[in-house]
KEFIBA-856344 format. One record per residue: x, y, z of N, C-alpha, C in turn; residue in three letters. Coordinates in steps of 0.02 Angstrom, whole numbers, plus 32768, in hexadecimal, padded with zeros to 4 digits. Layout:
XYZXYZXYZALA/...
***
This chain:
4F1B7520A29C4F5F7511A2B34F5C74E3A2F0UNK/4F8674AFA2F14F83747DA3274FA27496A367UNK/4F817486A39E4F99749AA3E04FD2746DA3F6UNK/500E7489A3F950477465A416506D7492A447UNK/504774C1A466506574F2A493508A74D1A4CCUNK/50707498A4E5508E7479A51F50B7743BA50DUNK/50CB7437A4CF50F473FEA4B9513C7406A4CFUNK/51517443A4E05194744FA4F851907470A53DUNK/51C87475A55F51CA748EA5A351AF74D5A5A7UNK/518174E0A5D551637522A5E0517E753FA621UNK/5197757CA61D51B7759BA657518A75CFA67AUNK/514C75D7A6635120760AA68050DB75EEA689UNK/50B37612A6B0506D75FFA6BA5045760CA67AUNK/500B75EBA6764FE175F1A63B4FC97638A631UNK/4FCC7650A5F34FB07691A5E14F99768EA599UNK/4F6A76BBA5884F4D76BBA5454F7876E9A518UNK/4FB576D2A50B4FE476F9A4E44FE076E5A49AUNK/501076FDA473501076EFA42B501476A4A41CUNK/503D7680A44350447638A43750027614A441UNK/4FDD7626A4754F9C7607A4824F68761EA44FUNK/4F67765FA4414F36767BA4124F3B765AA3CDUNK/4F77764AA3B84F82762FA3754F6575E8A36DUNK/4F5B75C5A3A54F417580A3A14F017577A3CAUNK/4EE375AFA3DF4EAE75ABA4124E717584A3FBUNK/4E5C758CA3BD4E217567A3A64E2D751CA3A9UNK/4E697506A3964E7A74BFA39A4E7F74A9A3E3UNK/4E9B74D4A40D4EA174C4A4544E5C74B8A473UNK/4E2C74E3A4634DE874DBA47D4DC9749AA464UNK/4DCF748EA4244DAF7454A4064DC97412A423UNK/4E0A7411A4354E2973D4A44E4E2D73D0A499UNK/4E267408A4BC4E2F7409A5054DED740CA52BUNK/4DB97425A50C4D79742EA5304D4573FEA512UNK/4D3273CAA5364D037399A51C4CC173B9A507UNK/4CAB73A8A4CB4C6A73BEA4B04C65740BA4ABUNK/4C9E742BA4A14C9E7474A49E4C71748DA465UNK/4C76746FA42A4C4D7485A3F14C03747AA3FFUNK/4BF37443A41F4BAD7434A42F4B917466A461UNK/4BB97477A4934BA374A8A4C54B9A74EDA4A5UNK/4BC874FFA47A4BC37540A4574B827543A42FUNK/4B73750DA40A4B36750CA3E24AF8750CA40EUNK/4AFB74EAA4484AC274E9A4774AB47530A490UNK/4AE87553A4A44ADF7598A4BD4AC475C5A486UNK/4ADF75BEA44B4AC775E7A4124A7E75D9A404UNK/4A6B759AA4064A257588A3FA49F775A8A42DUNK/4A0C75AAA46C49E475C8A4A149DC7613A495UNK/4A127633A4814A0F767CA47349E27689A438UNK/49E77661A40349C0766DA3C749757663A3D3UNK/4963763AA404491D7631A41549007672A433UNK/492C769DA44D491776DBA46E492E7719A44AUNK/49477712A40D4965774BA3EA4930777FA3D7UNK/494577BDA3D4491A77F4A3C24946782FA3AFUNK/49307857A38049567892A36C496A78BCA3A9UNK/49A978CEA3AC49C078FAA3E149D778D8A420UNK/49CA7898A42749E27875A4634A2F7872A461UNK/4A4D7875A49C4A957877A4A14AB17836A4BDUNK/4AE6781EA49C4B0977E2A4B24B5177F5A4BFUNK/4B6A77E6A4FA4BB077F4A50C4BD377B3A51DUNK/4C0977A5A4FA4C307768A5054C70777AA52AUNK/4C78775EA5664CB2776DA5904CEB773BA581UNK/4D257756A5734D5C772BA55F4D4E770FA519UNK/4D3E773DA4EC4D25772AA4AA4D5B770CA47CUNK/4D997710A4904DD276F2A46B4DD07702A421UNK/4DCD76D0A3F64DD076DBA3AE4D8B76E6A38EUNK/4D5976F1A3B84D147702A3A24CF076C8A381UNK/4D05768CA38C4CE47652A36C4C9B764EA380UNK/4C8D7657A3C14C487654A3D94C1D768AA3B9UNK/4C3476C8A3BB4C0D7700A3A14C0476FCA355UNK/4C3576E3A3324C2F76DCA2EA4BF976A8A2D9UNK/4BF87671A2FE4BC5763EA2F04B807658A303UNK/4B7C767DA33A4B3C769BA34D4B2576CDA318UNK/4B5276F6A3004B427727A2CD4B277707A28EUNK/4B4576D0A27B4B2F76AEA23D4AEA768FA242UNK/4AD47682A2814A927663A28A4A5B7693A29AUNK/4A6B76D3A2A24A387704A2B64A0A7717A27DUNK/49C9771FA28E49987738A25F49857781A26FUNK/49A1779BA2A4499377DFA2BA49D47805A2C2UNK/49CF7844A2D44A0B786DA2DD4A1B7875A327UNK/4A347841A3454A4C7846A38A4A917867A38AUNK/4AA37883A3C24AE378A5A3C94B157877A3ECUNK/4B4B7867A3CB4B7B7837A3E54BBB7859A3FBUNK/4BD27849A4374C107866A4514C3B782EA46FUNK/4C7B7830A45E4CAB7802A47C4CDF7828A4A4UNK/4CEE7811A4E04D207832A50B4D587801A51BUNK/4D957817A5124DCE77EDA5234E08781AA537UNK/4E327801A5644E6C7829A5784EAC7814A555UNK/4EA477E8A5234EDE77D1A4FC4EDD77F1A4B7UNK/4F0D781CA4AA4F11783CA4694F1C780AA430UNK/4F4777D7A4394F4F77A5A4044F0D7782A3F2UNK/4EE47774A4244EA37756A4174E777785A3EEUNK/4E7477C4A4044E4977F4A3E24E5F7802A39BUNK/4E9F7801A38F4EB8780DA34B4EA077D5A31CUNK/4EA17798A3344E877760A30C4E3C7766A304UNK/4E1A777BA3384DD27784A3344DC077B9A301UNK/4DE477F0A3004DD67825A2D04DE0780DA288UNK/4E1577E7A27D4E2277CCA23A4DE9779FA224UNK/4DD17775A2514D9A7747A2404D59776CA234UNK/4D4B779FA25D4D0D77C6A2534D0F77EBA210UNK/4D497804A1FF4D527827A1BF4D4777F6A185UNK/4D6477BBA18B4D5E7789A1564D167773A14BUNK/4CF0776EA1824CAA7757A17D4C797790A177UNK/4C9177CDA17A4C657807A1754C34780CA1AEUNK/4C4977F7A1EA4C1D77F6A2244C237837A24CUNK/4BEA7852A2604BE9788FA2884BEC787CA2D2UNK/4C287879A2ED4C327866A3324C617899A352UNK/4C4B78B5A3894C7678E4A3AE4CA878BBA3D8UNK/4CE878CBA3D04D1C78A8A3F54D3F78D9A423UNK/4D4078C9A4644D5A78F7A4964D9778D8A4B9UNK/4DCE78FDA4B84E0978E9A4DE4E007906A524UNK/4DF378DCA5554DE578F7A5974DDF78C2A5CDUNK/4DD278DAA6094DCD78B1A6444D8378A4A652UNK/4D6E7865A6534D287855A65D4D107869A6A3UNK/4D3E7873A6D24D2B7889A7154D1678D2A715UNK/4D2B78F8A6E24D1D7940A6E14CEA7953A6ACUNK/4CD37925A6844CA57934A64D4C617949A668UNK/4C3F7975A6444BFC798DA6564BC9795FA635UNK/4BA67937A65D4B777905A6434B2F791EA63FUNK/4B24795FA6414AE17979A6414ABA7969A602UNK/4A7B7955A60B4A4B7948A5D54A647913A5A4UNK/4A7C78DDA5C14A9278A2A59A4A5D786BA5A3UNK/4A537844A56F4A21780EA5724A3F77C9A57CUNK/4A7B77BFA5624A9E777FA56B4AE8778DA579UNK/4B01776FA5AE4B497770A5BB4B617728A5B9UNK/4B94771CA5914BAF76D9A5874BF676D7A5A3UNK/4C0676A2A5C64C4B769AA5E04C5D764FA5DDUNK/4C79763BA5A64C8C75F4A59E4CD375E9A5B7UNK/4CD875C8A5F14D1975B8A6104D4375F7A61BUNK/4D22762AA6364D42766AA6434D45767AA68DUNK/4D0F766FA6B24D0C7680A6F94D43765CA720UNK/4D53761FA70C4D8475F7A7304DC97617A733UNK/4DD57648A7074E14766DA7074E1176ADA731UNK/4DD676BCA74D4DCE76F6A7784DD976E0A7C0UNK/4DFF7707A7E54E0D76F6A82B4DCB76EDA851UNK/4DC576BAA87B4D8676ACA89E4D6876E8A8C2UNK/4D917712A8E04D77774CA9044D56777EA8D5UNK/4D6B777FA8964D5077AEA8654D157790A83EUNK/4D0D774FA8414CDC772DA8174C947740A82AUNK/4C857742A86A4C427755A8804C34779EA86EUNK/4C6577CAA8754C5B7810A8634C4A7817A819UNK/4C6E77F1A7EF4C6077F3A7A74C1B77D8A798UNK/4C0877A1A7B74BC77783A7AB4B8F77B2A7C0UNK/4B9877D4A7F84B667805A80F4B627840A7DEUNK/4B9B7856A7C54B9C788DA7954B777879A755UNK/4B80783CA7404B5D7823A7054B127821A711UNK/4AFE7806A74B4AB77801A75C4A977846A75EUNK/4AB97875A77F4A9E78B9A7844A9678DAA740UNK/4AC278CAA7114AC078EAA6D04A9078CAA69EUNK/4A7E788CA6A94A517869A67B4A0A7887A67DUNK/49EA7887A64349A37899A640497A7862A662UNK/493D7871A6754911783EA69249097804A661UNK/490B77C7A67D49087789A656494A777CA631UNK/497B77A6A63D49BC779BA61D49DE775DA637UNK/4A0A7740A60E4A2B7702A61F4A76770BA624UNK/4A9376ECA6574ADB76E5A65E4AEA769BA652UNK/4B0A768BA61A4B187646A6084B63763BA60BUNK/4B78760DA6354BC07603A63D4BD175B9A644UNK/4C0B75A8A62B4C257564A6304C647565A65BUNK/4C6C7532A6844CA47530A6B24CBE74E8A6BAUNK/4CFE74E3A6C64D1A74A5A6DF4D0C74A5A72AUNK/4CF4746DA7454CE1746BA78C4D097436A7B1UNK/4D06743BA7F34D227407A81F4CE973E7A845UNK/4CF673ADA8614CC47388A8874CD87385A8D0UNK/4CA7738BA8FD4CB57386A9444CCF7341A957UNK/4CB7730EA9354CCF72CAA9404D1372C3A91FUNK/4D4872C0A9464D8C72C1A92C4D9C7285A8FFUNK/4D81724BA9104D8D7210A8E74D6C7219A8A3UNK/4D2D7231A8A34D0A723DA8644D2E7273A83CUNK/4D4572A7A85D4D6972DDA83C4DA672C2A818UNK/4DCD7297A8394E097279A81B4DF6724DA7DFUNK/4DBF7228A7E54DA971FEA7AE4D947228A772UNK/4D72725FA77D4D5E728BA7464D9B72AAA723UNK/4DCD72BCA74B4E0B72D7A72E4E2E72A2A704UNK/4E307264A71D4E50722EA6F74E2B7221A6B5UNK/4DE87223A6B84DC0721AA67B4DCE7252A64AUNK/4DD4728FA6644DE272C9A6384E2872C3A619UNK/4E5972AEA63F4E9D72A7A6224E9E726FA5EDUNK/4E77723BA5F84E727206A5C54E547222A586UNK/4E22724EA58E4E037270A5544E377298A52EUNK/4E6172BEA5524E9372E7A5324EC672BDA50CUNK/4ED77283A5274F057256A5044EE5723EA4C3UNK/4EA47232A4C54E80721DA4884E817254A453UNK/4E877292A4694E8A72CBA43B4ED072D7A421UNK/4F0072AFA4354F4472B4A41A4F7672D7A446UNK/4F6272EAA4834F927309A4B14FBA72D3A4D6UNK/4FFB72E0A4DE502672B1A502502072BCA54DUNK/5037728BA57450377293A5BC506172CFA5D1UNK/509872DBA5AD50C37314A5BC509E7355A5B1UNK/507A735CA57950537399A56C501E73A4A5A1UNK/4FFC736EA5B54FC87373A5E74FE5738AA62AUNK/501E736DA63D503E7380A67C505773C8A67AUNK/507273DCA641508B7420A63950537454A640UNK/501A7446A6204FE37475A6234FC57477A66AUNK/4FC1743CA6894FA7743BA6CE4FD27466A6FCUNK/50137462A6F45041748AA71D503A74D5A70DUNK/503274E5A6CD502D752BA6B84FEC754BA6D2UNK/4FB87522A6DA4F77753CA6F04F6E753DA73BUNK/4F9D751FA75F4F97751CA7A84F937562A7C6UNK/4F60756CA7EF4F5275ADA80F4F3F75E4A7DDUNK/4F3575D2A79E4F1D7601A76B4ED375F1A75DUNK/4EC575B1A7514E817599A7474E69757CA78AUNK/4E38759DA7A94E207588A7EB4DD57577A7E6UNK/4DC47537A7E14D7D7524A7D84D577522A81AUNK/4D15752DA8144CE67524A84B4CC274E2A842UNK/4C9D74CDA8754C6F7495A86D4C3074AFA849UNK/4C067481A8334BC67495A8154B9D74BEA848UNK/4B9C74A6A8854B7574C8A8B94B90750EA8C6UNK/4BD27517A8C54BEF7559A8D14BDE7589A898UNK/4BDE7570A85B4BCA759AA8224B8175B0A827UNK/4B567582A83A4B0F7593A8414B0575C4A87AUNK/4B2675B8A8B34B1F75E6A8EB4B3A762BA8DAUNK/4B70762EA8B54B8C766EA8A04B597696A878UNK/4B367675A84A4B037697A8214AC876ADA84BUNK/4AB27682A8794A7A7695A8A54A8E76D0A8D1UNK/4ACA76CFA8EC4AE27706A9174AE97746A8EFUNK/4AF57740A8AE4AFC777BA8834AB97799A870UNK/4A827775A87D4A407790A86F4A18776DA839UNK/4A347739A81A4A0E7714A7E749D676ECA809UNK/499C76EBA7E9496276C9A8094960767FA7FAUNK/49817669A7C549847621A7B849C77610A796UNK/49DF75D5A7A54A1D75BCA7874A147572A778UNK/4A217560A7394A1A751AA7244A597504A6FFUNK/4A6674C3A6FF4A9A74A7A6D44A78748BA696UNK/4A957499A65C4A77747FA61E4AA6744EA5F9UNK/4AE27446A6144B107415A5F64B447402A62AUNK/4B5773C1A62A4B8F73ACA6534BB0736FA633UNK/4BF17370A6304C1A7336A61F4C527334A652UNK/4C517301A67E4C8472FBA6B24C8A733DA6D8UNK/4CC4735EA6D64CCE739BA6FC4CC873DAA6D2UNK/4CA073D8A69D4C927412A6734C46741EA673UNK/4C32745AA6874BEB7468A6924BD874ACA674UNK/4B9B74AFA6584B8174EEA63E4B437502A668UNK/4B427540A67E4B0E755BA6AA4AE77591A686UNK/4AA77598A6974A7E75D0A6804A6075F2A6BEUNK/4A727631A6C94A567658A7004A27768DA6E3UNK/49EB7691A6FE49B976C1A6E549AC76F8A718UNK/49AB7736A6FF499D776EA72B49517773A737UNK/
***
C-alpha cells in the first residue's frame, strides 16, 4: 500500500498508528535510503555467526520484515523475537508470520523495560532516535549488560553533523532523494513538522560515545549514506 499519510494536513505529531502501520513497508522503502541493502547487510552479518539457540531481538520490529527475511535465510534454529509498542504494527507482523509459517516471537511492549538477558544480537534499525536522549544511554547500557560475550548490538540511525553547513547540505540532498521517490514538497514539510521533537538524532561521535559509555568494547560503522548510518557495537 502506497504511503500518502502526509499528503493531507496533519494535526498531530508522528506516531506509529494504524495509518502509518498500513503503509509502513512502503514508507521505509521510499523514505530511508538503501534500507533494503542495509537490512540484507545486517542479516548477512548475523548469518555468518548463526548457531542453534542463539537469540536475536529486534527493537521496533514493526511489521517483522527484517525478522522474516532473517528467518528465511537461517540454516540453524536461532530464536527470533520482535518487540514493538504499536499494536497495529504487531497485528500486521502476526499476519505475515502466519502466512509465511515463521516461528517468531512478537512482543507488545516497551523496549526500555524488556529483559535483554542472554541475547546474542540486538537490532535497532532507526529506533533509538525516537527514544528521549536521557533514556538512550540507559537503554544502551541495559542492552550491553544483557548481551552474551561477543554479542552484537547493531543499530541504524539518522545522524546530524557538527558542521552546520554540511548538515544543511546533507538534509537538502536527502530531501532531493525523497522527491525522487515520489514525495511532494508538501508531504516532506508535513512529515518534518510531525517529527519535530519526536525524532532526535545524535552525531556519529555521540552514538559511538554512548556505546562506549554503556560498556561496549568496540564500535564501528559499517554503512553510511549522507545522514544515515549503521553501527555495530561488540560486547
